[in-house]
C-alpha positions in Angstrom: 0.0 0.0 0.0 1.5 3.3 -1.1 2.3 5.9 1.6 3.1 8.7 -0.9 1.7 12.1 0.0 -0.7 13.3 -2.8 0.7 16.3 -4.7 -1.0 19.6 -3.7 -3.4 21.1 -6.3 -1.7 23.1 -8.9 -1.6 26.9 -8.3 -1.6 27.2 -12.1 0.9 28.4 -14.7 0.0 32.1 -14.0 0.0 32.0 -10.2 1.3 35.3 -8.8 0.0 37.3 -11.8 -2.4 40.0 -10.7 -5.0 41.2 -13.3 -7.2 44.2 -12.8 -10.2 43.6 -15.1 -12.4 46.5 -16.0 -13.9 44.8 -19.0 -17.5 43.8 -19.5 -19.6 41.6 -21.8 -17.5 39.0 -23.7 -14.1 39.8 -25.4 -12.3 41.1 -22.3 -14.0 38.7 -19.8 -13.2 35.7 -22.0 -9.5 36.6 -22.0 -9.4 37.2 -18.2 -11.2 33.9 -17.5 -8.5 32.1 -19.4 -5.9 33.8 -17.3 -7.9 33.1 -14.1 -8.3 29.4 -14.9 -4.5 29.1 -14.9 -3.9 30.8 -11.6 -3.9 34.6 -12.2 -5.6 36.6 -9.5 -8.3 38.4 -11.6 -10.1 41.2 -9.9 -13.2 41.9 -11.8 -14.4 45.6 -11.3 -17.9 46.2 -12.5 -19.9 49.4 -12.8 -22.7 50.0 -10.3 -25.3 48.4 -12.6 -23.1 45.4 -13.1 -21.8 43.6 -16.1 -24.6 43.8 -18.7 -24.4 40.1 -19.3 -25.7 39.3 -15.8 -29.1 40.1 -17.2 -28.7 38.5 -20.7 -31.2 35.7 -20.1 -33.0 33.5 -19.6 -31.7 31.1 -18.5 -30.8 32.4 -15.1 -29.1 30.8 -12.1 -30.7 31.8 -8.8 -28.2 32.8 -6.0 -28.6 32.0 -2.4 -29.1 35.8 -1.6 -32.0 36.0 -4.0 -30.1 37.6 -6.9 -29.8 35.9 -10.2 -27.3 35.8 -13.0 -27.7 34.8 -16.7 -25.8 31.9 -18.2 -24.1 34.4 -20.6 -22.3 35.9 -17.6 -21.7 32.6 -15.8 -20.0 31.1 -18.9 -17.0 33.5 -18.9 -16.5 34.7 -15.4 -15.4 31.8 -13.2 -12.3 32.0 -11.0 -12.5 35.8 -10.6 -13.1 38.0 -7.6 -15.7 40.7 -8.1 -16.2 44.2 -6.7 -18.5 47.0 -8.0 -17.0 50.5 -8.2 -18.1 53.8 -9.7 -14.9 54.5 -11.7 -16.5 57.7 -13.1 -16.1 59.2 -9.7 -12.6 60.6 -8.7 -12.6 58.4 -5.6 -13.3 55.4 -7.7 -10.4 56.1 -9.9 -8.1 56.4 -6.9 -9.2 53.0 -5.9 -8.3 51.7 -9.3 -4.9 53.3 -9.1 -4.2 51.7 -5.7 -5.1 48.3 -7.1 -2.8 48.9 -10.0 0.2 49.6 -7.8 1.3 46.0 -7.8 -0.7 44.7 -10.7 0.8 43.0 -13.8 -2.1 43.5 -16.2 -5.0 45.9 -16.8 -7.7 44.8 -19.1 -10.5 47.3 -20.2 -12.9 47.7 -23.0 -14.3 51.2 -22.4 -15.0 53.4 -25.5 -11.7 54.7 -26.8 -10.8 57.9 -25.0 -12.7 57.1 -21.8 -9.7 56.1 -19.8 -7.8 59.2 -21.0 -10.8 61.5 -20.1 -10.7 60.0 -16.6 -7.0 60.6 -16.2 -6.1 56.9 -16.5 -4.6 57.0 -20.0 -1.7 54.7 -20.6 0.7 57.2 -22.3 -0.1 60.1 -20.0 -0.5 58.4 -16.6 -0.2 54.7 -16.3 3.0 54.1 -18.2 4.8 56.7 -16.1 3.3 55.7 -12.8 3.4 51.9 -13.3 6.2 51.2 -15.9 5.8 47.4 -15.6 2.1 47.4 -16.2 0.7 45.7 -19.3 -2.5 47.6 -20.4 -4.7 45.7 -22.7 -7.5 47.7 -24.4 -10.2 45.8 -26.2 -12.2 48.1 -28.6 -14.3 47.9 -31.7 -12.0 49.6 -34.2 -9.1 51.1 -32.3 -8.4 54.8 -31.8 -7.1 55.6 -35.4 -8.4 55.1 -38.9 -11.7 56.4 -40.3 -13.7 54.4 -37.7 -11.4 55.1 -34.8 -13.2 55.6 -31.5 -16.5 54.2 -32.7 -18.2 51.3 -30.8 -18.0 47.9 -32.3 -20.2 44.8 -31.7 -19.6 41.2 -32.7 -22.3 40.8 -35.3 -21.7 44.2 -36.9 -18.0 43.5 -37.2 -18.8 40.1 -38.7 -20.7 42.0 -41.4 -18.1 44.7 -41.9 -15.1 42.5 -42.0 -16.4 40.1 -44.7 -16.9 37.1 -42.3 -20.6 37.2 -42.7 -20.4 37.3 -46.5 -18.8 33.8 -46.7 -21.0 32.1 -44.1 -24.3 30.6 -45.2 -25.9 28.4 -47.9 -24.6 28.5 -51.5 -26.4 31.3 -53.4 -27.2 33.2 -50.2 -26.1 36.6 -49.1 -24.3 35.7 -45.9 -25.4 34.8 -42.4 -24.2 35.8 -39.0 -22.2 33.0 -37.3 -24.3 31.6 -34.5 -21.5 31.8 -31.9 -19.9 35.3 -31.3 -16.7 34.3 -33.0 -15.3 37.8 -33.2 -15.7 38.5 -29.5 -14.3 35.1 -28.6 -11.4 35.4 -31.1 -10.6 38.9 -29.7 -10.5 37.4 -26.2 -8.1 34.6 -27.4 -5.9 37.0 -29.3 -5.8 39.3 -26.3 -4.8 36.4 -24.1 -2.0 35.6 -26.4 -0.9 39.3 -26.5 -0.9 39.5 -22.7 1.2 36.4 -22.4 3.7 37.7 -25.0 3.9 41.0 -23.2 4.6 39.2 -19.9 7.3 37.2 -21.5 8.9 40.3 -23.1 8.7 42.1 -19.8 10.7 39.3 -18.2 13.6 40.5 -20.4 13.1 44.2 -20.6 11.4 44.9 -17.2 8.9 47.2 -19.0 5.2 46.9 -19.6 3.4 48.1 -22.7 0.0 49.0 -24.3 -1.9 46.4 -26.2 -4.3 47.7 -28.8 -6.7 44.9 -29.5 -9.7 45.4 -31.7 -12.7 43.3 -32.8 -12.2 44.6 -36.4 -8.6 43.5 -36.7 -9.3 40.1 -35.1 -12.2 39.5 -37.4 -10.1 40.3 -40.4 -7.4 37.9 -39.1 -10.0 35.1 -39.2 -10.7 35.3 -42.9 -8.6 32.3 -43.8 -8.6 30.8 -46.4 -11.1 33.2 -48.1 -8.9 36.3 -47.8 -5.8 34.3 -49.1 -7.8 33.0 -52.0 -9.0 36.5 -52.9 -5.6 38.1 -52.6 -4.1 35.5 -55.0 -7.0 35.1 -57.5 -8.8 38.4 -57.3 -12.1 36.4 -57.2 -14.6 37.4 -54.5 -15.4 34.4 -52.2 -19.0 33.5 -51.8 -21.0 31.3 -49.3 -20.7 27.6 -50.0 -22.8 26.2 -47.2 -21.0 23.3 -45.6 -18.6 22.9 -48.5 -15.0 24.1 -48.5 -13.6 26.6 -51.1 -10.3 24.7 -51.5 -11.0 21.0 -50.7 -13.4 18.3 -51.9 -15.2 16.3 -50.7 -15.5 18.4 -47.6 -19.2 18.6 -46.7 -22.1 17.2 -44.7 -24.0 14.1 -45.9 -27.3 12.6 -44.8 -27.3 8.9 -43.8 -30.2 6.7 -42.9 -30.0 7.8 -39.3 -28.6 11.3 -39.2 -26.0 13.5 -40.7 -22.2 13.1 -40.8 -19.4 15.4 -41.9 -16.5 14.3 -44.1 -13.3 16.4 -44.5 -11.0 14.8 -47.1 -7.5 16.3 -47.2 -5.5 14.1 -49.5 -5.8 11.4 -52.1 -5.2 8.5 -49.7 -8.1 9.6 -47.6 -10.3 9.9 -50.7 -9.5 6.4 -51.8 -10.2 5.0 -48.3 -13.5 6.8 -48.3 -14.6 5.3 -51.7 -13.5 1.8 -50.6 -15.4 2.0 -47.3 -18.5 3.3 -49.1 -18.3 0.4 -51.6 -17.5 2.8 -54.5 -13.8 2.1 -55.2 -14.1 2.9 -58.9 -14.6 6.6 -58.0 -11.0 7.0 -56.9 -9.9 6.0 -60.4 -12.4 8.2 -62.2 -10.5 10.9 -64.1 -13.1 13.5 -62.9 -12.1 12.8 -59.3 -8.4 11.9 -59.6 -7.0 14.9 -57.7 -8.4 17.5 -55.3 -8.3 20.0 -58.1 -10.4 17.7 -60.3 -12.8 17.1 -57.5 -13.3 20.8 -56.9 -14.1 21.4 -60.6 -16.5 18.4 -60.6 -17.9 19.0 -57.1 -21.5 18.6 -58.2 -20.9 15.3 -60.0 -19.0 13.9 -57.1 -21.8 14.8 -54.8 -24.3 12.9 -57.0 -22.0 9.9 -57.1 -21.7 9.7 -53.3 -25.2 10.6 -52.2 -26.8 7.2 -52.5 -23.9 5.4 -50.7 -24.1 7.8 -47.8 -27.9 7.6 -47.7 -27.9 3.8 -47.2 -25.2 3.9 -44.5 -25.6 3.8 -40.7 -24.1 7.3 -40.0 -22.6 6.5 -36.5 -21.0 3.3 -37.6 -19.7 4.8 -40.8 -18.3 7.9 -39.1 -16.4 5.8 -36.6 -15.2 3.3 -39.2 -13.9 6.2 -41.4 -12.2 7.9 -38.5 -10.4 4.8 -37.4 -9.2 4.3 -40.9 -7.7 7.8 -40.9 -10.5 9.5 -42.8 -11.7 12.7 -41.0 -15.4 12.1 -40.3 -17.8 12.8 -37.5 -21.5 12.6 -36.6 -23.3 16.0 -36.6 -24.4 16.3 -33.0 -26.7 18.9 -31.2 -25.0 20.6 -28.3 -26.7 18.5 -25.6 -25.4 15.3 -27.1 -22.0 16.8 -27.9 -21.4 17.9 -24.3 -22.7 14.5 -23.0 -20.4 12.5 -25.2 -18.0 10.1 -23.7 -15.0 12.0 -25.2 -16.1 15.4 -24.0 -16.5 13.9 -20.5 -13.1 12.1 -20.7 -11.4 15.4 -21.8 -12.9 17.4 -18.9 -14.8 19.7 -21.3 -17.7 20.1 -18.9 -16.8 21.1 -15.4 -18.6 21.8 -12.2 -17.7 24.8 -10.1 -19.9 25.0 -7.0 -23.4 24.6 -8.4 -22.5 26.0 -11.8 -21.6 23.8 -14.8 -19.6 25.3 -17.6 -17.4 24.4 -20.5 -13.9 23.3 -19.4 -10.6 24.7 -20.5 -9.0 23.3 -23.7 -5.5 24.2 -22.4 -4.0 21.1 -20.7 -0.7 21.2 -18.8 1.1 18.2 -17.4 2.4 19.9 -14.3 0.4 23.0 -13.8 -3.2 22.3 -14.9 -6.0 24.7 -14.7 -8.2 24.6 -11.7 -11.9 25.5 -11.1 -11.2 27.3 -7.9 -14.6 29.1 -7.5 -17.8 29.8 -9.3 -18.5 33.0 -11.2 -18.8 35.7 -8.5 -22.1 37.2 -7.5 -22.4 40.9 -7.9 -19.8 42.7 -5.6 -19.3 39.6 -3.5 -15.6 40.2 -2.9 -15.5 44.0 -2.6 -14.5 44.2 1.0 -12.0 41.3 0.9 -10.3 42.5 -2.3 -9.8 46.0 -0.9 -8.6 44.8 2.5 -6.1 42.6 0.7 -4.9 45.7 -1.1 -4.4 47.8 2.1 -7.7 49.6 2.5 -8.7 50.2 6.1 -12.2 49.6 7.6 -12.6 53.3 7.7 -11.8 53.7 4.1 -14.2 51.0 3.1 -17.0 52.6 5.1 -16.2 56.0 3.5 -16.2 54.6 0.0 -19.6 52.9 0.6 -21.1 56.0 2.1 -20.0 58.0 -0.9 -21.6 55.5 -3.3 -18.3 54.6 -4.8 -17.9 51.1 -3.5 -21.3 49.5 -4.4 -22.8 46.5 -2.7 -26.2 46.4 -4.4 -26.8 46.5 -8.2 -28.1 49.8 -9.5 -30.9 50.1 -11.9 -33.2 47.4 -10.5 -31.0 44.5 -11.5 -31.4 41.4 -9.3 
């Protein structure tokens, strides 16, 4: 019988990193949740009315104190500590400055120019006062350019960047992506930028300003359509489930559901035709190479439709996958999250009484931890400020002045 002492839970790869998070809604909070999952101390500072997404429901989770929070908020705010502060008031801004005294990262997504108006601009104030601080601003379009300073929203930027124009059924005019890919990608790019800046600071000792915009990140997602256009000069159009550069790469109906096939080379195509009982198609001159299959996409579809229609989709998808042919059953979200593989990979986690999607970032020595559930409104205000040197008298004064808020303004529950 082993007498080994179990290893203590990992503090996370980012243990010791302090993040002051002034962001709301999705892009910024998604980035700071990734940092928090991996050990950073993320202090979420909300305005008196709270993060808007607390009310973006139903569905809502009911709190023990009678308050409730929407799933939209719960999905991107675990592992953070929360306080509510009126940063528009001078006393509120002084609280922020005290919190930044030993902070590594500041994340905010106020309208461009707001921090400067409040005397918290990076170039004028923060860089001089906190030279090691990394200030990450998430905005719609940035401060410069014809749209500089204007607000940006995920769906609008999907439209303006070209993303929407290539999404949807063939012959259509474009459809918004169902998940807010621009906000999520901006959060991911912001996380990458913050980690790069922390790495660079380890050499230079200096922080810097990160100018992250929804517009830039949306444009960066236009692969391969932008690359195709820049080389060919041809405007990309929606293709439904098909791929502009690869065939067969599409969804097929079987006798018990849909499956998706993604063929990337000639070996995979030959394997597909053999498993479907149509080996002659691999020797058909119309389908000999990927380029041929793209030109003859419609004929290939017709040739394969009947074989797919007669197959058991689940059996076929697994058989193809185990033969090295990319294939998968098309699942609704409930079945996808309940799948054995999602469970085995820890992609659904329980934090307190809140279930959420797990982190895809897996470390061998310093794994992420679900330390605590998404915080209720202002639940950690006193504790956070005490930890940062505020006295009981100062806390009382901030509350009396309406700067440190304990109940959500505007009727929010």
